[in-house]
N, C-alpha and C positions, 0 to 999 in steps of 0.2 A: 166182682167175682160172680160167676154163674155156675150153678151145679146142674148137671144132666143126670136125672134119675131114670131108672128102668130096671126091670127084672133081667135075669140072664137071657141073652139072645135078643134083647130089645133093639140093639143097634148102637149102644153107647160107644164101644170100642171102634166100631166101623165108622161112626161119625168122626171121632178124633183122628183116625188113620186117614180118612178122606181129606180132612182139613190140612193135615201135615204132609200130604203128598205121598203117603204110603199106599193108598188105593186110588184108582182112577175115578174121577168124578164124571158121571155121564149125564147128570141133570142138576141144574142149580149152579151156584158159584160160591167161591171163597174170596173174601175181600179183606185186606189188611191195610188200614189207613186209607180207605177208599180206593185202593189199588186192587185190580183183579189179579189174584194169584192162584186161580183155579188150575190144578194140575201142574203147578210149578215144581221144579226139582226140590226134593227134601232139603238138600244142603243149601240151596238158594234161599229157601224159607227160613232156615236157621240163621243165615247171614242177615236176613231182613228182620229177625227178632221173634220168629214164631218157633217155639221149642216144645217138643213133645216128650214127656216123661211117661214111658209106656207101662202098661200093666205087667206085673211080674218082675219089675225092676230092671231086668236085663243088664246086670253088671257083668264085668269080666272077672269071674271068681278067683282066678289064679293071679290076678294083678292086685297090687296094694290099693288101699283106699286113695292114697295120694295119686297113684297112676290113673285110677278111674276118674277122679276129679279133673285131672289134667286133660283127659280125653274129651271132656265136655267143652273144652275151648279149642277143638281141632280146627275150626274155621277161622280162628283169629290169628293175626300176625303180630299183635302188640304184646310181645312176650313180657316186657317189664310190667305192663298193666295187668297181664294175666297173673303174674307172680304176686302182685299186690292184692288182687282180688282173691287169690287162693288164701292168702293170709287172713283176709276179711271173712272168707267162708269158714275158716277154722274158728274165728271169733264168734260167728253167728251160730255155728254148730260145735260147741266145745267138745262134745263127745267124739266127734270125728278127728279133732286135733290129737286126742289121746290114741286114736286107732289108726292114724295115718299110715303106719308101716305094716299094718295087719293085712292079710289077704282078705279081699272082699267076701269070698266064699265062706270064711270062718265066722262072719258076723251073724248076729241074730236077725230075724226078719225086720224088726223095727229099725235096727241100725242100717241094714241094707237099704231100706226105703229112704232114710235120710241121706245116704250116699247118692242114691238115684236123683233125689230132688236137688241136692247140692251140685251134682254133676250138671244137671240141666241149667242151673243158675250160672255156671261158668261160661255158658254160651251167651250170657248177657241178654236174656229174653225181654221183649216188650209184652209178649203174651205167652203164658205158660199153660200147656195142655197137660193135665194130670189125669191118668187113667187108673181108676181103682186104687188109690194110694193106700187104702186100709186093708186090701185083700190079704188074707192069711195072717193077719197080725192079731195079737192078743188085745183085749180092750184097752189095757194100759198103754201099750205101744201105739195103738191106733190113735188114742187121744193125744199122745205126744206129737205124732205126725201132724194131726189136725191143728194143734197149737202152733206149730211152725208155719203151716200154711196160712193160718190167720195172721201171723206176723208179716208174712210176705204181702198179703192183701193190704194190711194196714200201712205198709211201706209204699203202696202205690202200684204194685205189680198187677196187671190184668191176668186173671186166672179163669180158665174153663176146666171144670173138673167133672169127670164121670164117676159116679159113686153109687153103691148100694146101701151104705151106712146113712140112712135118711136123717136121723136126728142130728148127728154130728155135722153132716155136710150142710144141712139147712141152717144150722146154728151159726156158721161162719160165712155163708154166702149172702149176696144181696138179692139175687133173683135165681129162679130155678125153672127147669122145664122137665116134664115127664115125657118119655118117648115109648112108643109101642110099635113094633114092627118097622122101626125107622122113621116113624111119623110123630110129630109133637102133638100130644093130646091134652096137655095142660101146661100153662106158662103164667107165672105170676111172681110176686115178691116171695122170698123165702119164708117170711113170717106168715103170709097168707096161706101158702101151701102147707106149712106145718099145722095149721088149724083146719085145713080142708078135710071134709069127711071122706072124700075120695082117696086122699093120701093115707088117712088113718086106716081105712079098710084095706087098701091095696098093699101097704108096706108096714104098718105099725100094729096090725092085729086088731083093729077096730078102736072105736073111741074110748071104750073102757080100759083097754090095754094101754092106750097112750097116756091115760091119767095116772097109771101106776108108776 
């Protein structure tokens, strides 16, 4: 699991959108399993296992939770397997099982974020791109979301996450990079970056604040 850190406008969302084919790459390349997938169609990337969970959740608010989850499997033809994995998703996210018939737009922010992540998992990703999963959430809801992400990581899913919640994201990731103006300015293990003076000053209010 890799976390991409940066202030607003640093290029985090742009990076993920370029990787997932939503923006045209003009320089550099995107490789998945050593295959060049630069500027591939987004739906082709989903079929190859590269799935993007966008910032702001982007649910269909008038559709039910169950309908939103089913849409995550739109590229798949194995309907019986999809139904089985939908049942497994409800086991993984028991809250969503209770809410499956509710309109997605009626849910809290934290519940909606879990729906967005679960919908992404229905595409059967090899690599999951998560863009600001804690945005707009209360501290308690954000922690619940991060706990679920950590479980996915522990289960072997590769995750690339763009985040501004530095402590929580570094606590669950293996390595991290800091970008400014679209350029990587720091890259190290998450543990090393958590103790970095540059990270303390830029994101955590200085070394003294980090100790509190």
